[in-house]
C-alpha positions as CSV (number, residue, x, y, z in Angstrom):
1,M,0.0,0.1,-0.2
2,S,1.4,3.5,-0.9
3,A,1.7,6.4,1.3
4,P,-0.7,9.3,0.9
5,L,0.6,12.2,-1.2
6,P,1.4,15.3,0.8
7,P,-0.6,18.1,0.5
8,E,0.1,20.4,-2.4
9,S,2.9,23.0,-1.9
10,P,2.5,26.7,-2.9
11,P,3.5,27.4,-6.5
12,V,7.2,26.9,-7.2
13,A,7.6,30.3,-8.8
14,A,6.4,32.2,-5.7
15,A,8.6,30.1,-3.4
16,E,11.7,30.9,-5.6
17,A,10.7,34.5,-6.0
18,R,10.6,34.7,-2.1
19,A,13.9,32.9,-1.9
20,V,15.6,35.2,-4.4
21,A,14.0,38.7,-3.9
22,P,11.6,39.2,-1.0
23,L,10.3,42.3,-2.5
24,L,7.3,44.2,-1.1
25,V,4.6,45.5,-3.1
26,S,5.6,49.0,-2.2
27,S,8.6,48.5,-4.2
28,I,6.3,48.9,-7.4
29,E,4.0,51.6,-6.1
30,A,5.2,54.2,-8.4
31,V,4.2,51.9,-11.4
32,A,0.9,50.8,-9.7
33,R,0.0,54.8,-9.2
34,S,0.8,55.3,-12.9
35,R,-1.8,52.7,-13.9
36,L,-4.6,54.2,-11.8
37,L,-7.7,55.3,-13.4
38,T,-10.6,56.4,-11.4
39,V,-14.1,57.8,-11.7
40,A,-16.8,58.5,-9.3
41,A,-20.0,56.4,-9.1
42,D,-22.1,58.9,-10.8
43,S,-19.8,59.2,-13.9
44,L,-21.3,58.2,-17.1
45,L,-19.9,54.9,-19.1
46,V,-19.1,57.1,-22.0
47,E,-16.5,58.7,-19.5
48,V,-15.2,55.1,-18.3
49,A,-14.9,54.1,-22.0
50,A,-13.0,57.4,-22.9
51,L,-10.4,56.3,-19.9
52,L,-10.1,52.7,-21.0
53,S,-9.6,53.5,-24.6
54,S,-6.6,56.0,-23.9
55,A,-4.9,53.8,-21.4
56,Q,-2.5,50.8,-21.2
57,I,-4.8,49.1,-18.7
58,S,-8.2,47.4,-18.8
59,V,-9.8,48.4,-15.5
60,V,-11.3,51.7,-14.2
61,V,-11.9,52.1,-10.3
62,V,-14.8,53.4,-9.0
63,C,-14.2,55.7,-6.0
64,D,-16.0,57.5,-3.3
65,A,-15.4,61.3,-2.7
66,A,-12.6,60.2,0.0
67,G,-10.8,58.1,-2.6
68,A,-11.8,54.7,-1.3
69,P,-12.4,52.0,-3.9
70,L,-16.4,51.0,-4.2
71,G,-15.9,48.8,-7.3
72,V,-14.1,48.1,-10.6
73,I,-15.3,48.2,-14.1
74,T,-13.2,46.3,-16.7
75,E,-13.3,46.4,-20.4
76,T,-14.9,42.9,-20.4
77,V,-17.8,43.8,-18.2
78,L,-18.3,47.2,-19.9
79,V,-18.5,45.3,-23.5
80,R,-20.7,42.6,-22.0
81,R,-23.2,45.1,-20.5
82,L,-23.3,47.1,-23.4
83,G,-23.6,44.3,-25.9
84,L,-26.5,42.9,-23.9
85,G,-28.4,46.0,-23.9
86,Q,-28.0,46.3,-20.1
87,A,-26.5,49.6,-20.2
88,D,-26.2,52.7,-22.4
89,F,-23.0,54.9,-22.8
90,F,-24.9,58.2,-22.3
91,T,-27.5,57.5,-19.4
92,T,-25.9,54.7,-17.2
93,G,-23.5,55.5,-14.2
94,A,-20.6,53.6,-13.5
95,G,-21.9,52.8,-9.9
96,E,-24.7,50.7,-11.8
97,V,-22.3,48.4,-13.6
98,M,-19.2,48.2,-11.5
99,A,-18.2,44.9,-10.1
100,R,-18.4,45.5,-6.1
101,E,-16.4,42.6,-5.3
102,F,-12.6,43.2,-5.9
103,V,-9.2,41.9,-4.5
104,A,-6.9,44.3,-2.9
105,C,-3.3,44.1,-1.3
106,A,-1.5,46.3,0.9
107,P,2.2,47.9,0.3
108,E,3.5,45.9,3.1
109,D,2.5,42.6,1.3
110,L,5.0,40.4,-0.3
111,L,5.0,40.8,-3.9
112,S,5.5,37.2,-4.6
113,D,2.5,36.3,-2.3
114,V,0.4,38.7,-4.2
115,L,1.3,37.3,-7.6
116,A,0.8,33.8,-6.3
117,M,-2.6,34.7,-5.3
118,M,-3.3,36.6,-8.6
119,H,-2.3,33.3,-10.5
120,A,-4.3,31.0,-8.5
121,R,-7.5,33.3,-8.9
122,G,-6.7,34.1,-12.6
123,L,-6.4,37.9,-12.0
124,I,-4.6,40.3,-13.9
125,H,-5.1,43.4,-11.7
126,V,-5.3,43.9,-7.9
127,L,-6.1,47.2,-6.3
128,L,-3.3,48.6,-4.0
129,V,-4.9,50.1,-1.0
130,G,-3.5,51.9,2.1
131,A,-3.9,51.2,5.7
132,D,-6.5,54.3,5.7
133,G,-8.4,52.6,3.1
134,R,-7.6,54.9,0.2
135,L,-6.7,53.7,-3.1
136,L,-3.0,53.7,-4.0
137,G,-2.7,52.2,-7.3
138,I,-3.3,49.1,-9.5
139,V,-0.8,46.1,-9.3
140,N,-0.7,44.6,-12.5
141,A,0.9,41.0,-12.9
142,R,3.2,42.0,-15.7
143,D,4.5,44.9,-13.4
144,G,5.2,42.5,-10.5
145,L,6.8,39.8,-12.5
146,R,9.2,42.3,-14.0
147,A,10.1,43.8,-10.6
148,L,10.9,40.2,-9.3
149,L,12.9,39.4,-12.5
150,A,14.9,42.6,-12.0
151,A,15.6,41.9,-8.5
152,G,16.7,38.4,-9.2
153,N,19.0,39.7,-11.9
154,H,20.5,42.1,-9.5
155,E,21.0,39.2,-6.9
156,E,22.6,37.2,-9.7
157,A,25.1,40.0,-10.6
158,L,26.1,40.3,-7.1
159,L,26.7,36.6,-6.5
160,R,28.7,36.5,-9.5
161,N,30.9,39.7,-8.7
162,Y,31.6,37.9,-5.3
163,V,32.6,34.7,-6.8
164,M,34.6,36.1,-9.5
165,G,36.6,38.3,-6.6
166,I,35.4,41.6,-7.6
167,G,33.4,42.0,-4.4
168,Y,30.0,43.6,-4.2
169,Q,29.3,46.7,-6.1
């Protein structure tokens, strides 16, 4: 009789990323802030569509007056609602079509953990929210992976210099 299999371990990539470069989400906060597109709940969908068409990101965050996120509108949701005739560009407000459930992370979270969670849930974007509940930015999976790769390359260069007798630079 064979022994039972051990429980599944976390994704290898996340484990390797933690071992190589324990970066915090705050390390990509400037990029996350640059990806941030927000509208008020009473903004019309024509405004949301204009923002999405002029940006390199496919999500707009609906915020309250204090800057706290209320929900999100993705390109997919927007097209689906318009295509099914459930919304009109010129009369429907963002608050009527936004998804009220969203995933958020904090600046002090490990970037590798956030990326592993995004992978497990099939997410491309996660909201970056501060301790005060205000929206700080949008964490994009590609940006996070680039940061981990860059940190890993830096660690590799340091190790190579050390082994070659050059020392740390």
